[in-house]
N, C-alpha and C positions, 0 to 999 in steps of 0.2 A: 504494500500501499504506499505510496505516494502523495503525502500531503503536503503538495508545494504547487507553486507558480501560480502566476495573476497574469491577466492579460491586460495591458496598459502602464505606460510608466507611470501615473497618475498613483496609481494604487499602492505602488514597492512600498512604501513607508509604512502605510496598512497594514499591509503582509507581513511587513519584518514585528510590526509590534507584535500581531498575533501570533510571532513563533515561540514568543518567550515562555520556557517551562519545558519544551520538547528535549530529547537528548539528542547528542550530535548524530548528524547522519551516519549510516552504516560503512560509504566509503571514505569519509574520515577518520572514521574510527579502529577499520582496517589499516589505514596507511600508517596510525598512529601503532598498532598493534604490531606491525610488520617491520618497522624501524626503532621502536623502542623508546629510547629516553631521549628528545632532544637535546639535550647535554649545551642547551644554550647555541644551538647551531638555527641556521634561518629557515623561516617558515612564510610562506605566502597563501594569504586566503584571498582570493579573487572573488568579488562578489560576495563580500563578508555579510550579508543582510543583518541578521536579527545580533551578531558575533557569536554565535554557540560556539560554532567550530574552531574560530579564534579563542574562547575559551580553551577547547579541549586542549589545543595545542600548547596554548600556554602552560595549563596543567600538567601535561606532559615534557615539559622542560624546555621547549622551542621556543625564540626569539621569533615574534610574527610581527609580519606587514601585512595588515587588513587594507581592503578599500573594496567600496563599492561608490554607486552613484546616486543612492536615495539621500532625500532629505533627513537631518539627522544622524546620517550614520555615524560620526564620531562619537556623539551622545550614548547613543543607544550600545556602541561597542564596548564603550569605557564604561557603560553600567553594567550590562551582563559578564564582564570580567574583571570588574574591582580592581584593575590592573593600573597602577599610579606612575610606575616605573619606564620612561620613556625609550629607555635601553632596551627594552623587554617588549614594547609595543607601541608601531607606529599605525597610525589610521590616516588615508587618505580619503577622501570626496573625489573620488574619478568617475568619469565613466569610460567603461572597458573600451567601446567602440572607438575611442581618439587614445588608446592607451599605445604608449611609443616607447616605453622605457618602465624597466623594474629592476628593484636588485637582484642581484645572484645569490640562487637559495640552492636549500637542500633536500626543501619538499615543495610542493606546489600545489594548493587542491584548488579545486575549480568546479564548485557542486551545483549544477545545474543554471551556470550561470553564461557559460560559452554560447548557448543559441540565441540568446539576446541582442549578442552584436551585430547579427545579420551577416548574410552571406558576404556584403560588400567588405566588411572589416574583420571577418574573421581571418582571412591569411595575414594580414599585417599583424594583427594581435596576436594568432599561434607563432608567427614567426619570433615575435619577442619572448614568449612562454619557454621558447624552445632555446631559445639562445642564454638565460638566464638557469638553466637547469646547470648544477657544477656535474661533475664527473661524481656517479654512484646517486645523483639526487632522483628523490622520487617523485612522482605526476601522478595524480588523480583526479579524473574529470569524468562527469558526466554530460552526454550526448544525448540529442531530440534523433530519431528515426524518422524514415519517410512513411512510414504507417502510421506515425502518430495522428491524434483527431485535427490538430492545428495544423499539420503540413499543409503547404500551400501560402499561410502565411509571409508576405516578401519581406518581412521585416526581421524576420527568425531563420534560423540554420538547420536544416535535416537533411540528413544523409543516409545513404544505403552505407549497406555493411563493409562492402568493398572502401568507398571514399573513405569511411571512419577510421578501419584501419591503418590506410593509406597515412593518417595525420602522423602512426608512429612507428613508420619509417625508421629505422635506425636505435630506437631504443629497444630496451627486453621489455616485452610484454608479459606480465605479470597474471592479468587477469582480464578479459575482454569479454564480459556478460550481455548479450542483448536479448532485454525482456520486452515481451509483449504481454500487455496485460489492460482489463478497466478498472478504473480505479478510481478515488477523489481526488480533486484538486483545488485547489484554493475557490476556484469560480465556478465547481460544479464538478458532476465525475465527466470522465470522457476516458478516450481509448490510449494508453500509454506504450510510445515503441521509445526504448531508449537503449545506449550504447554505457555499460558503467566500466572504466577503464582504469588500469593500476599499469603503470610504466614506469620504467628506470633507467637512468643513463648509464650508457657502458662504464664503467672506470675506465678504460684506455681507450 
């Protein structure tokens, strides 16, 4: 069951406020489990929303750069994490569609955020993400498939399996799960078609 996602940018702040109290999403939790103690290494939470995954990463010892475009992101994330040390948490309000730079990182998590950058912007954003992965860095993303109920919306990205896999060429793919199911979303029941992916930058 995927209790996420809202159509229309004006609702993102409202959606993020509604998320308080849920657990960290499974893909983020799995990344944390796979790599263990962050030990002060650098993680990025792209589309950090309510700050729940940011909080999970901080709790696991990561230093986190969190970014989202929704109004109130900084206040929302600081409240969710209760983190006051700027050496451990950086929060930026950034439209991912115009993302051109990121810090280098040992872990990048993008939970359901990349489909919303749109097909015209995804190639450039993806190049930035790939370029910021250090050797051995982990990457976890959720992508939308072409059979999703919302497929056809020109402002969102929907991929076939081969196109989704091609994004990870050159990386070590640990998990590539294609899921189709009917289930709830913030705006009502829909048919989900997603790719849940964990990959790793080779060490050499």
